[in-house]
C-alpha positions in Angstrom: -2.6 -23.1 10.4 -4.5 -25.0 7.9 -3.8 -25.9 4.5 -6.3 -26.9 1.6 -5.6 -28.2 -1.5 -7.4 -27.9 -4.5 -7.4 -30.4 -7.3 -8.1 -28.5 -10.9 -6.2 -28.3 -14.0 -3.3 -27.3 -11.8 -3.1 -28.6 -8.0 -2.3 -26.2 -5.2 -2.4 -25.3 -1.6 -4.2 -22.7 0.1 -2.3 -21.9 3.0 -4.3 -19.9 6.2 -2.3 -18.9 9.0 -1.0 -15.5 11.1 2.2 -14.4 9.6 2.6 -15.7 6.6 3.8 -12.7 4.5 7.1 -13.0 6.5 7.3 -16.0 5.2 6.4 -15.5 1.7 10.1 -16.3 0.4 10.0 -19.4 2.0 6.4 -20.6 0.9 7.3 -19.2 -3.0 10.7 -20.4 -3.6 9.8 -23.5 -5.2 7.6 -21.9 -7.6 9.8 -19.3 -8.5 13.0 -21.6 -10.3 14.1 -18.5 -12.1 14.2 -16.6 -8.9 12.6 -13.5 -10.4 9.1 -12.3 -9.4 7.0 -9.4 -10.1 4.5 -8.1 -7.5 1.1 -6.6 -8.5 -0.4 -4.3 -5.4 -2.5 -1.2 -4.9 -1.8 2.0 -3.4 -3.3 1.1 -0.2 -2.1 -2.4 -0.1 1.8 -1.0 -0.9 2.7 0.9 2.2 1.5 -1.9 4.4 2.9 -4.8 2.9 4.8 -4.6 -0.3 8.4 -4.0 2.0 7.4 -7.2 4.0 6.9 -9.4 0.8 9.9 -8.0 -0.8 12.2 -8.4 1.7 11.1 -12.2 2.6 11.6 -12.6 -1.1 14.6 -11.1 -1.4 15.9 -13.2 1.6 15.8 -16.4 -0.4 17.5 -15.1 -3.6 14.4 -14.0 -5.5 15.0 -10.7 -7.2 11.6 -8.5 -7.2 9.9 -5.9 -9.4 6.7 -4.2 -8.4 3.7 -2.7 -10.4 1.3 -0.6 -8.3 -1.9 0.6 -9.4 -4.6 2.7 -7.8 -7.0 0.9 -5.2 -10.6 0.4 -6.6 -12.8 -1.4 -9.1 -11.9 1.2 -11.4 -8.6 -0.1 -11.9 -9.9 -3.7 -13.3 -9.7 -2.0 -16.8 -8.4 -3.1 -20.1 -5.7 0.1 -19.8 -4.1 -1.2 -16.9 -4.2 -5.0 -18.5 -2.3 -3.8 -20.9 0.0 -1.3 -18.5 1.3 -4.4 -16.6 1.7 -6.4 -19.7 4.1 -3.9 -21.2 5.6 -3.5 -17.9 6.4 -7.1 -17.8 7.7 -7.2 -21.1 9.9 -4.3 -20.6 11.5 -6.0 -17.6 11.8 -9.1 -19.8 9.8 -11.5 -17.9 10.1 -15.0 -19.0 7.8 -18.2 -18.5 10.2 -19.3 -15.5 9.4 -16.1 -13.6 6.3 -15.8 -11.3 3.9 -13.2 -10.8 2.3 -12.5 -7.4 -0.9 -10.8 -6.5 -0.9 -9.0 -3.3 -3.9 -7.3 -2.5 -7.4 -7.9 -2.7 -10.0 -8.9 -5.4 -9.5 -6.2 -8.0 -5.7 -6.7 -7.7 -6.2 -10.5 -7.6 -8.7 -10.8 -10.5 -6.3 -8.0 -12.8 -3.3 -10.1 -12.0 -4.3 -13.6 -12.5 -5.7 -12.2 -16.2 -2.4 -10.7 -16.8 -0.6 -13.9 -15.9 -2.8 -16.0 -17.9 -2.2 -14.0 -21.0 1.6 -12.9 -21.0 3.5 -15.2 -22.9 0.5 -17.4 -23.0 0.3 -18.3 -19.5 3.3 -17.7 -16.5 3.5 -18.5 -13.0 1.1 -17.0 -10.4 0.8 -16.7 -7.0 -2.0 -15.1 -4.9 -1.6 -13.1 -1.5 -4.8 -11.9 -0.7 -4.9 -9.4 2.0 -9.0 -8.5 2.4 -11.8 -11.3 3.9 -13.4 -11.1 0.6 -10.0 -12.1 -1.4 -9.5 -14.6 1.0 -12.5 -16.5 0.9 -13.7 -16.1 -2.7 -11.9 -14.4 -5.4 -8.2 -15.4 -4.8 -9.5 -19.3 -5.3 -10.8 -21.2 -8.3 -9.1 -19.7 -10.8 -11.7 -17.0 -12.4 -9.1 -14.1 -13.3 -11.1 -11.1 -15.2 -11.2 -6.9 -16.1 -14.5 -5.2 -16.5 -15.5 -3.7 -19.8 -17.7 -0.8 -20.2 -21.1 -3.0 -20.7 -20.4 -4.8 -17.5 -18.3 -6.3 -15.0 -15.8 -9.6 -15.3 -16.6 -9.4 -19.2 -12.9 -10.5 -20.1 -11.0 -12.8 -18.6 -9.8 -16.8 -18.4 -9.7 -19.6 -16.0 -6.1 -19.6 -14.6 -5.5 -21.4 -11.7 -2.8 -20.0 -9.0 0.0 -22.3 -8.2 -0.2 -21.3 -4.6 -2.5 -18.9 -2.2 -1.4 -17.8 1.1 -3.9 -16.3 3.3 -2.5 -14.2 6.3 -5.3 -13.2 8.1 -3.3 -10.7 10.3 -3.8 -8.3 7.1 -7.6 -8.3 8.1 -6.8 -6.0 11.4 -5.5 -3.0 9.0 -9.1 -3.4 7.0 -11.5 -0.7 7.6 -14.7 -1.9 9.1 -16.7 -1.1 5.3 -14.1 -3.4 3.6 -14.3 -6.5 6.3 -17.9 -6.1 5.9 -17.7 -6.4 2.2 -16.0 -9.9 2.9 -18.7 -10.9 5.4 -21.1 -10.4 2.5 -19.3 -13.4 0.8 -18.9 -15.4 4.0 -23.0 -14.9 4.4 -23.2 -16.0 0.8 -21.7 -19.7 1.8 -23.5 -20.0 4.8 -26.8 -19.7 3.0 -25.2 -21.8 0.2 -24.3 -24.9 2.1 -23.8 -24.3 5.9 -26.4 -23.9 8.5 -23.6 -24.3 11.3 -21.4 -21.5 9.9 -24.9 -19.4 9.6 -25.0 -19.9 13.3 -21.6 -19.4 14.3 -21.8 -15.7 12.3 -25.2 -14.9 14.0 -24.0 -16.0 17.4 -20.2 -14.3 17.1 -20.9 -11.5 14.4 -17.8 -9.8 13.8 -15.8 -11.7 16.5 -16.2 -14.6 14.5 -13.2 -17.3 14.4 -11.1 -15.8 11.4 -9.1 -19.1 10.5 -12.0 -21.3 11.1 -14.8 -19.2 8.7 -12.1 -18.6 6.0 -10.9 -22.3 6.1 -14.9 -23.7 5.8 -15.5 -20.8 3.1 -12.5 -21.6 1.1 -13.0 -25.9 1.5 -16.8 -25.0 0.2 -15.3 -23.5 -2.5 -12.6 -25.7 -3.3 -15.0 -29.0 -3.2 -17.3 -27.2 -5.9 -14.4 -26.4 -7.9 -13.0 -29.5 -8.0 -16.4 -31.0 -9.3 -16.7 -27.8 -11.9 -13.5 -25.8 -12.5 -14.9 -24.0 -15.6 -18.6 -23.4 -14.2 -20.7 -25.6 -16.4 -22.8 -26.5 -13.5 -22.2 -26.7 -9.7 -20.0 -23.7 -9.7 -23.2 -21.6 -10.9 -24.3 -21.7 -7.1 -21.6 -19.5 -6.2 -23.3 -16.9 -8.1 -25.9 -16.5 -5.1 -26.5 -12.6 -5.3 -24.3 -11.8 -7.7 -26.6 -11.4 -11.0 -28.7 -9.0 -9.4 -25.4 -7.8 -6.8 -23.4 -7.2 -10.3 -26.1 -5.0 -12.0 -26.4 -2.9 -9.0 -22.7 -2.5 -9.0 -22.3 -1.5 -12.1 -25.1 1.0 -12.0 -23.6 2.7 -9.3 -20.6 3.0 -11.7 -18.8 1.0 -9.0 -19.3 3.6 -6.3 -21.0 0.7 -4.4 -18.8 -1.9 -3.1 -18.8 -5.7 -4.4 -19.8 -6.7 -1.1 -22.8 -4.3 -0.3 -24.0 -5.0 -3.8 -24.1 -8.6 -3.3 -25.7 -8.5 0.1 -28.6 -6.3 -1.5 -28.7 -9.0 -4.2 -29.1 -11.9 -1.9 -31.7 -10.0 -0.1 -33.6 -9.5 -3.2 -33.2 -13.0 -4.4 -34.6 -14.5 -1.1 -37.8 -12.1 -1.3 -38.3 -13.3 -5.0 -37.7 -16.5 -3.8 -40.3 -16.6 -1.5 -42.5 -14.9 -4.0 -41.9 -17.6 -6.5 -42.6 -20.7 -3.7 -38.8 -21.6 -3.2 -39.2 -21.1 0.5 -40.9 -19.4 3.3 -40.9 -16.0 5.0 -38.9 -17.8 7.9 -35.9 -17.9 5.8 -36.3 -14.5 4.1 -36.2 -13.1 7.8 -33.1 -14.9 8.4 -31.4 -13.9 6.0 -32.0 -10.1 6.1 -31.3 -10.2 10.0 -28.2 -11.6 9.5 -27.3 -9.2 6.4 -28.2 -6.3 8.8 -26.3 -7.4 11.8 -23.2 -7.5 9.9 -24.1 -3.7 8.7 -24.5 -4.5 5.3 -27.5 -3.3 2.7 -30.4 -4.7 1.9 -32.4 -2.2 -0.3 -31.6 0.1 -3.6 -33.0 2.8 -4.7 -32.4 1.7 -8.8 -35.6 0.9 -10.7 -36.1 -2.8 -12.2 -35.9 -1.9 -15.5 -32.4 0.0 -15.5 -31.2 -3.2 -13.7 -32.3 -6.1 -15.7 -31.1 -4.0 -18.8 -27.5 -4.5 -17.3 -28.5 -8.3 -16.3 -28.7 -9.1 -20.1 -25.4 -8.4 -20.8 -24.2 -11.0 -17.5 -21.7 -13.4 -18.4 -23.5 -16.1 -17.0 -26.5 -15.8 -19.6 -27.1 -18.5 -21.6 -29.1 -17.9 -25.0 -32.4 -16.5 -24.3 -32.0 -17.7 -20.6 -30.3 -16.5 -17.3 -29.9 -18.3 -14.0 -30.4 -17.4 -10.7 -29.5 -19.0 -7.7 -32.5 -19.2 -5.3 -32.5 -20.2 -1.3 -34.9 -22.8 -0.7 -33.5 -22.3 3.0 -30.3 -21.5 4.6 -28.1 -24.2 3.8 -29.8 -25.4 0.6 -30.2 -23.5 -3.0 -31.5 -24.4 -6.2 -30.5 -23.1 -9.8 -33.8 -21.4 -11.5 -33.3 -20.8 -14.8 -35.5 -17.9 -16.3 -36.3 -16.8 -19.5 -35.5 -13.5 -20.5 -38.8 -12.4 -21.0 -40.0 -13.6 -17.8 -36.8 -11.9 -15.7 -38.9 -8.5 -14.6 -41.7 -10.7 -13.6 -39.5 -12.9 -11.6 -38.0 -9.9 -10.0 -40.9 -7.7 -9.6 -42.0 -8.7 -6.3 -39.5 -6.9 -4.7 -39.3 -3.6 -6.8 -43.1 -2.9 -6.7 
């Protein structure tokens, strides 16, 4: 078991271990003073884990209600956001009650935004069940829903009170969903850890789950501790995401987040080489490891249609958009580009 503490606007622990779901009540009880909790999950996770979590909470005297959304990115919508708010209000949930996100990134992002908004803030606990959610979206307090114009355009920074990562839930993931999380793990390795990169290359899908999750969470923790609201260093976590989000959005979210980030990482590495930031060996290493994890590195979408979406990116700063570009495995830099020059910067990959 590993426990990692985040010191942000709210301090909290991230617990990483096997078998945590059966101990949910024990861990969550200190954060449920009124002994009432609402569990938000989806129709993939609910049949697998909802009863285990509810039974554990009930065994410690915590009364539970639950709300189940359809799985998939389309559920991270304004309609579901309002529906869950109304559900909490109908059940007269109060500020001394708690909302628990049980699921992947979609459930966590949506539930977190609900928790931040309901009664201007209610207790919030994350129980991620996918690798992507464990290493990335459940940590750091970013919550959001998607708008028609783009991904994660409405949301709030709202830190959870506790994160429980039971990596036994990874055993029930499809290969495709597990690979999605691997894209984020590879992102962290390229950002800041040649040793993690080497471990992934040597072990591929048989990597040490507890160690890898803990290392990724620790890297994100360090960045969030320094820059909770993404005014500086936290921007590095967007490696592969600016282009990736555009590809994901252009596909109408039929392409998964992890696959889109993988393509975005490959594109930005190629363009980084062309701009003189890194050498060809770095690009080859990044593409090789992505393909080793059965992640895509190409897209059929045209540059023009992706740039149009990027111009609505929440990270845009006036007339500039900042890209995270690799110099080598383990070292990246921020590169702010004028809107007028984005096509020139990205064109080497698309031509």
